[in-house]
C-alpha positions as CSV (number, residue, x, y, z in Angstrom):
1,M,0.0,0.0,0.0
2,I,1.3,3.4,-0.9
3,E,2.4,5.4,2.1
4,L,-0.1,8.2,2.9
5,A,2.6,10.7,3.6
6,R,4.1,10.0,0.2
7,L,0.7,10.4,-1.5
8,R,0.2,13.7,0.3
9,E,3.7,15.0,-0.5
10,E,4.2,14.0,-4.1
11,P,0.8,13.2,-5.7
12,Q,1.8,14.2,-9.3
13,K,4.9,12.1,-9.2
14,I,2.8,9.0,-8.1
15,I,0.2,9.7,-10.8
16,Q,2.9,9.9,-13.5
17,A,4.6,6.8,-12.2
18,L,1.4,4.8,-12.3
19,R,0.8,5.9,-15.9
20,K,3.7,3.6,-16.7
21,R,1.3,0.8,-15.9
22,G,-1.1,2.1,-18.5
23,I,-3.6,3.3,-15.9
24,E,-5.0,6.7,-15.1
25,T,-5.2,7.2,-11.3
26,A,-5.5,11.0,-11.0
27,P,-9.1,10.9,-9.8
28,L,-8.4,8.2,-7.2
29,V,-5.3,10.0,-5.9
30,E,-7.1,13.3,-5.7
31,Q,-10.0,11.7,-3.9
32,A,-7.7,10.0,-1.5
33,I,-6.0,13.3,-0.7
34,A,-9.4,15.0,-0.2
35,Y,-10.4,12.2,2.2
36,D,-7.0,12.6,4.0
37,E,-7.6,16.3,4.4
38,E,-11.1,15.8,5.7
39,R,-9.8,13.2,8.2
40,R,-7.1,15.5,9.4
41,K,-9.6,18.3,9.9
42,L,-11.9,16.0,11.9
43,Q,-9.0,14.8,14.0
44,K,-8.0,18.4,14.7
45,S,-11.5,19.2,15.8
46,I,-11.7,16.1,18.0
47,D,-8.4,17.0,19.6
48,E,-9.6,20.6,20.3
49,K,-12.9,19.4,21.8
50,R,-11.1,16.8,24.0
51,A,-8.9,19.6,25.2
52,H,-12.0,21.7,25.9
53,L,-13.5,18.8,27.7
54,N,-10.5,18.6,30.0
55,Q,-10.9,22.3,30.7
56,L,-14.5,21.8,31.5
57,S,-13.7,19.0,33.9
58,K,-11.3,21.3,35.7
59,K,-13.9,24.1,35.9
60,I,-16.5,21.6,37.3
61,G,-14.0,20.6,40.0
62,E,-13.4,24.3,40.9
63,A,-17.1,25.1,40.9
64,L,-17.9,22.1,43.2
65,R,-15.2,23.3,45.6
66,N,-16.7,26.8,45.6
67,Q,-20.2,25.4,46.0
68,Q,-21.4,27.0,42.8
69,G,-24.2,24.6,42.1
70,E,-26.0,26.4,39.2
71,F,-22.6,26.9,37.5
72,V,-21.8,23.2,37.9
73,E,-25.0,22.1,36.2
74,A,-24.3,24.5,33.2
75,L,-20.8,23.1,32.9
76,R,-22.0,19.5,33.1
77,A,-24.5,20.2,30.3
78,E,-21.8,21.7,28.2
79,S,-19.6,18.7,28.9
80,A,-22.3,16.3,27.9
81,S,-22.9,18.2,24.7
82,T,-19.2,18.2,23.9
83,K,-18.9,14.5,24.4
84,E,-21.8,14.0,22.0
85,L,-20.0,16.1,19.4
86,I,-16.8,14.1,19.9
87,Q,-18.7,10.8,19.4
88,E,-20.3,12.2,16.2
89,K,-17.0,13.3,14.8
90,E,-15.4,10.0,15.7
91,K,-18.1,8.2,13.8
92,S,-17.5,10.6,10.9
93,I,-13.7,10.0,10.9
94,K,-14.2,6.3,10.9
95,E,-16.4,6.6,7.8
96,V,-13.8,8.8,6.1
97,E,-10.9,6.5,7.0
98,T,-12.9,3.5,5.6
99,K,-13.4,5.4,2.3
100,L,-9.7,6.4,2.2
101,E,-8.6,2.8,2.9
102,E,-10.8,1.5,0.1
103,I,-8.9,3.8,-2.3
104,L,-5.5,3.0,-1.0
105,I,-5.9,-0.7,-1.3
106,R,-6.9,-0.3,-4.9
107,L,-3.8,1.6,-5.9
108,P,-0.9,-0.5,-7.2
109,N,2.7,0.2,-6.4
110,P,4.1,3.1,-8.4
111,P,6.9,1.7,-10.7
112,H,10.5,2.7,-10.0
113,E,11.9,5.4,-12.3
114,S,14.0,2.8,-14.1
115,V,11.0,0.8,-15.1
116,P,9.9,1.3,-18.7
117,A,6.4,2.3,-19.6
118,G,4.3,-0.3,-21.4
119,K,1.1,-2.3,-21.4
120,S,2.2,-5.9,-22.0
121,S,5.2,-8.3,-22.3
122,N,5.8,-6.9,-25.8
123,D,7.2,-3.8,-24.0
124,N,9.6,-5.6,-21.7
125,Q,13.3,-5.1,-22.1
126,V,15.9,-7.9,-22.4
127,V,18.8,-6.8,-20.1
128,Y,20.9,-10.0,-20.2
129,Q,21.1,-13.2,-22.2
130,S,23.3,-16.2,-21.6
131,G,24.2,-18.7,-24.3
132,R,22.7,-19.0,-27.7
133,P,19.3,-20.7,-27.7
134,L,18.9,-23.8,-29.8
135,L,16.9,-22.5,-32.8
136,S,15.9,-25.9,-34.2
137,K,13.6,-28.3,-32.5
138,E,14.4,-31.1,-35.0
139,G,14.7,-34.4,-33.2
140,R,13.6,-33.0,-29.8
141,L,10.4,-34.1,-28.2
142,P,8.5,-31.5,-26.1
143,H,8.9,-32.3,-22.4
144,W,5.4,-33.6,-21.9
145,E,5.8,-36.3,-24.7
146,L,9.3,-37.3,-23.4
147,A,8.1,-37.4,-19.7
148,E,5.1,-39.5,-20.6
149,M,7.1,-41.8,-22.8
150,R,9.7,-42.4,-20.1
151,G,7.0,-42.7,-17.4
152,W,8.3,-39.8,-15.3
153,I,5.1,-37.6,-15.3
154,D,1.5,-38.8,-15.5
155,F,-0.7,-36.0,-16.6
156,E,-3.7,-38.2,-17.4
157,R,-4.0,-39.9,-14.0
158,G,-3.3,-36.6,-12.3
159,A,-6.3,-35.1,-14.1
160,K,-8.4,-38.2,-13.0
161,V,-7.5,-37.7,-9.4
162,A,-7.6,-33.9,-9.0
163,G,-8.2,-32.3,-12.4
164,S,-6.1,-30.7,-15.1
165,G,-2.9,-29.0,-13.8
166,F,-2.2,-31.5,-11.0
167,P,0.2,-34.1,-12.5
168,F,1.8,-37.1,-10.8
169,Y,5.6,-37.3,-10.8
170,V,6.7,-40.9,-10.9
171,G,10.0,-42.7,-10.3
172,M,12.9,-40.6,-11.6
173,G,10.4,-37.8,-12.3
174,A,9.7,-37.6,-8.6
175,K,13.4,-38.0,-7.7
176,L,14.3,-35.1,-10.1
177,Q,11.8,-32.9,-8.3
178,R,13.3,-33.8,-4.9
179,A,16.8,-33.3,-6.3
180,L,16.1,-29.8,-7.6
181,I,14.4,-28.8,-4.3
182,H,17.5,-29.9,-2.3
183,F,19.9,-28.3,-4.8
184,F,18.1,-25.0,-4.6
185,L,17.9,-25.0,-0.8
186,D,21.5,-25.9,-0.5
187,E,22.5,-23.1,-2.8
188,A,20.4,-20.6,-0.9
189,Q,22.0,-21.7,2.4
190,K,25.5,-21.1,0.8
191,A,24.3,-17.6,-0.2
192,G,23.4,-16.8,3.4
193,Y,19.7,-17.5,3.5
194,I,18.2,-19.1,6.6
195,E,15.9,-22.0,5.6
196,M,12.4,-22.0,7.0
197,E,9.5,-24.4,6.6
198,A,6.4,-22.2,6.4
199,P,2.7,-22.9,6.7
200,F,1.0,-23.8,3.4
201,L,-2.3,-22.1,4.5
202,V,-2.6,-18.5,5.6
203,N,-5.2,-16.2,7.0
204,T,-6.7,-13.1,5.4
205,E,-4.4,-10.6,7.1
206,T,-1.4,-12.5,5.8
207,A,-2.6,-12.6,2.2
208,F,-3.4,-8.9,2.5
209,G,0.0,-8.1,3.9
210,T,1.9,-9.1,0.7
211,G,-0.7,-7.8,-1.7
212,Q,-2.4,-11.0,-2.8
213,L,-5.7,-9.6,-1.4
214,P,-7.7,-8.1,-2.8
215,D,-5.8,-8.0,-6.1
216,K,-5.5,-11.8,-6.7
217,D,-8.5,-13.1,-4.8
218,A,-9.9,-14.9,-7.8
219,Q,-6.5,-16.7,-8.4
220,M,-6.3,-18.2,-4.8
221,Y,-7.8,-21.3,-3.5
222,Y,-10.0,-20.5,-0.4
223,L,-11.2,-22.7,2.4
224,P,-14.4,-20.9,3.6
225,L,-15.0,-23.1,6.6
226,D,-11.6,-22.2,8.1
227,E,-11.2,-18.8,6.4
228,L,-7.8,-19.8,5.1
229,Y,-6.1,-19.5,1.7
230,L,-3.7,-22.0,0.1
231,I,-0.5,-20.1,-0.6
232,P,0.3,-19.2,-4.2
233,T,4.0,-18.9,-3.2
234,A,6.1,-19.2,-0.1
235,E,6.6,-15.4,-0.4
236,V,3.3,-14.9,1.4
237,P,4.1,-16.7,4.8
238,L,7.8,-15.9,4.7
239,T,7.5,-12.2,4.3
240,N,4.7,-12.0,6.9
241,Y,6.9,-13.8,9.4
242,Y,7.8,-10.4,10.9
243,R,4.4,-8.7,10.3
244,G,3.5,-6.1,12.9
245,E,7.0,-6.1,14.4
246,I,9.7,-3.4,14.9
247,L,13.0,-4.9,14.1
248,E,16.4,-3.7,15.4
249,E,18.9,-2.4,12.9
250,A,21.4,-5.1,14.0
251,Q,19.0,-7.7,12.7
252,L,19.2,-6.4,9.1
253,P,19.3,-7.6,6.5
254,I,16.9,-10.5,6.9
255,K,17.6,-13.3,4.5
256,I,15.2,-16.2,4.5
257,C,14.2,-19.0,2.1
258,G,11.8,-21.8,2.0
259,Y,10.4,-24.6,-0.2
260,S,6.6,-25.0,-0.6
261,P,4.0,-26.3,-3.0
262,C,2.2,-23.4,-4.7
263,F,-1.5,-23.4,-5.5
264,R,-2.9,-21.2,-8.2
265,R,-6.3,-21.3,-9.8
266,E,-5.0,-19.8,-13.1
267,A,-8.6,-19.1,-14.2
268,G,-9.1,-18.7,-17.9
269,S,-5.8,-20.4,-18.9
270,Y,-6.0,-22.7,-21.9
271,G,-4.4,-23.6,-25.2
272,K,-0.8,-24.5,-26.1
273,E,0.6,-22.0,-23.5
274,V,-0.6,-24.4,-20.7
275,R,0.5,-27.8,-22.1
276,G,2.5,-30.1,-20.0
277,L,4.4,-28.3,-17.2
278,N,3.9,-24.8,-18.7
279,R,1.2,-23.9,-16.3
280,L,-0.1,-25.9,-13.4
281,H,-2.5,-25.4,-10.5
282,Q,-0.1,-27.1,-8.1
283,F,3.7,-26.9,-8.4
284,D,6.9,-26.8,-6.3
285,K,9.1,-23.7,-5.8
286,V,11.9,-22.5,-3.6
287,E,11.5,-18.8,-2.6
288,I,14.1,-16.4,-1.3
289,V,13.1,-13.3,0.6
290,Q,15.1,-10.3,1.9
291,I,14.0,-7.5,4.3
292,V,16.4,-4.6,4.1
293,K,16.9,-0.9,4.9
294,P,15.5,1.3,2.1
295,E,18.9,2.7,1.0
296,V,20.3,-0.7,0.0
297,S,17.2,-2.3,-1.5
298,Y,18.1,-1.7,-5.2
299,K,21.6,-3.0,-4.7
300,T,20.0,-6.0,-3.1
301,L,17.7,-6.5,-6.1
302,E,20.7,-6.7,-8.4
303,E,22.4,-9.2,-6.1
304,M,19.3,-11.4,-6.1
305,R,19.1,-11.2,-9.8
306,E,22.7,-12.4,-10.1
307,Y,22.0,-15.2,-7.7
308,V,19.1,-16.5,-9.8
309,Q,21.4,-16.3,-12.8
310,S,24.0,-18.4,-11.1
311,L,21.4,-21.2,-10.5
312,L,20.5,-21.2,-14.2
313,E,24.2,-21.3,-15.2
314,K,24.8,-24.3,-12.9
315,L,21.8,-26.0,-14.6
316,E,23.5,-25.3,-18.0
317,L,20.4,-23.7,-19.5
318,S,20.1,-20.9,-22.0
319,F,18.3,-18.0,-20.3
320,R,17.7,-14.4,-20.4
321,I,16.8,-11.7,-17.9
322,V,13.9,-9.4,-18.8
323,L,13.1,-6.0,-17.1
324,L,9.3,-5.9,-16.9
325,C,7.5,-2.8,-18.1
326,G,4.9,-1.1,-15.9
327,G,1.9,-2.8,-17.4
328,D,3.4,-6.3,-17.1
329,M,4.4,-6.0,-13.4
330,G,2.6,-7.4,-10.5
331,F,0.3,-5.2,-8.4
332,A,2.7,-4.9,-5.4
333,A,6.0,-4.6,-7.2
334,A,8.0,-1.4,-7.8
335,K,10.5,-3.2,-10.1
336,T,10.7,-6.7,-11.4
337,Y,13.1,-8.8,-13.4
338,D,11.9,-12.1,-14.9
339,A,14.3,-14.9,-15.6
340,E,13.3,-16.9,-18.6
341,V,14.7,-20.2,-19.9
342,W,14.7,-21.3,-23.5
343,S,12.5,-24.3,-24.4
344,P,14.1,-25.8,-27.6
345,A,11.2,-28.1,-28.4
346,Q,8.6,-25.4,-28.0
347,Q,10.9,-22.7,-29.4
348,R,9.9,-20.1,-26.9
349,W,11.0,-18.6,-23.6
350,L,9.5,-19.8,-20.3
351,E,9.5,-17.8,-17.1
352,V,11.1,-19.6,-14.1
353,S,11.6,-16.7,-11.7
354,S,10.4,-13.2,-10.9
355,I,12.8,-11.1,-8.9
356,S,11.0,-8.1,-7.3
357,N,11.6,-5.1,-5.1
358,F,8.4,-4.0,-3.4
359,E,9.9,-1.0,-1.5
360,T,7.6,-0.1,1.3
361,F,4.4,-1.3,-0.4
362,Q,4.2,-4.6,1.5
363,S,5.8,-3.4,4.8
364,N,3.3,-0.6,5.0
365,R,0.5,-3.1,4.8
366,M,2.2,-5.4,7.3
367,K,3.2,-2.5,9.6
368,L,6.8,-3.8,9.4
369,R,9.4,-1.3,10.6
370,Y,12.9,-1.0,12.1
371,R,14.1,1.2,14.9
372,K,16.2,4.0,13.5
373,G,17.5,6.1,16.3
374,K,14.6,7.4,18.3
375,S,12.1,6.9,15.5
376,T,11.0,4.0,13.3
377,E,11.0,3.6,9.6
378,L,9.3,1.2,7.1
379,L,11.5,-1.5,5.6
380,H,11.9,-2.6,2.0
381,T,10.9,-6.2,1.1
382,L,12.2,-8.2,-1.9
383,N,11.7,-11.7,-3.1
384,A,12.6,-14.1,-6.0
385,S,11.7,-17.5,-7.2
386,A,14.9,-19.6,-6.8
387,L,13.5,-21.4,-8.7
388,A,10.0,-22.5,-9.7
389,L,10.3,-26.2,-10.7
390,P,7.8,-26.9,-13.6
391,R,9.3,-24.8,-16.4
392,T,12.8,-25.5,-15.1
393,V,12.2,-29.2,-15.5
394,A,10.6,-28.6,-18.9
395,A,13.8,-26.8,-20.0
396,L,16.1,-29.4,-18.5
397,L,14.3,-32.3,-20.3
398,E,14.3,-30.4,-23.7
399,T,17.8,-28.8,-23.5
400,H,19.7,-31.9,-22.3
401,Q,17.7,-34.4,-24.3
402,L,19.8,-36.9,-26.3
403,P,18.9,-38.6,-29.6
404,D,18.2,-41.9,-27.7
405,R,15.7,-40.0,-25.4
406,R,18.0,-40.1,-22.4
407,V,18.5,-36.8,-20.6
408,R,21.9,-35.7,-19.5
409,I,22.0,-34.4,-15.9
410,P,24.0,-31.1,-15.3
411,V,27.2,-31.6,-13.3
412,A,25.9,-29.5,-10.4
413,L,22.8,-31.7,-10.1
414,Q,24.5,-35.1,-10.4
415,P,25.4,-35.5,-6.7
416,Y,21.7,-35.2,-5.8
417,L,20.6,-37.9,-8.3
418,Q,23.7,-40.1,-8.2
419,V,23.3,-40.6,-12.0
420,E,24.7,-38.8,-15.1
421,Y,21.7,-39.6,-17.3
422,L,18.0,-40.1,-16.8
């Protein structure tokens, strides 16, 4: 959520930044500022009347001591009237605050100045590319055909048991999943991240804290009986771990990571874009999260990007890093890089990681601060997929596929599988 002080101090800058997302927010911003001014006036009036009430209380005491009975009754009547006015204004301020909150939660994060304007992925910018992608799919089976042929993934029985987008991983397919999870967690530990095992279900406050609610309500699985959501990513519980707390400067930076299954409804997804492992309703992912002081967050973002690149290099995949334009970024992000791997059999790029800086957008929702001298300040939050498994597996099966339909295992992954080929 945008900080109210920032909205008040630089409204035009925020309006201009949000235009990079292809949206016009001037009316909402102006209305929010008007509600804020009304709220502040009401609060000033309440404070003045409470001060007057204190004065009346003192005068009543003096009148009682001086046995001024008629004066006491007049003062008590004025006191009762003042209390009624305070109650009315408190009711009014709650109504105004509710209207203001409704606007603030609808406004996405203003993109950072380095984010290009644009409406879709066509306006994204490639900032780095490693290796030359294989531009011929001749002799290469798409991952879903190869995996079914070798008995590693069973899409049909998964659909029978749970529905489309919930595959079974079998034998070496399951072992490959486990190997990748262990590899990613071990690499994160080497990079200084503390591993956590987080809940896979979260409450409404938690989903709101990281911006999934209300923006992605339709994409989340909900358990109404318990009022809990299945997590779409471990980012949600991990980032909320410190929700509502004031951290000490010595604790920073916070570097945590965790594996989780991820659950996404992906409503409206269909066609070739969702074949095989391209888009699932349940998948595995390792997430890294950092909570840092504002002045170092963009340096941290670049470090996290380089870390994700190192994983892809160790998996010996062709990949590229894309800077997302304003219109293609998530609701809560101020700046996002996507890491995409090349799928030789499909001849297209597949996203395997988003690396984002949310600045104070999430921490403001979560009331997450750190002690800075005698005051407190909102922290910056960042996260990255490191990595999401489905499309990583798709790229591995297609990139390292041999003519005899075996798959060569990258050297870095071999100790986890104890084989050189699948």
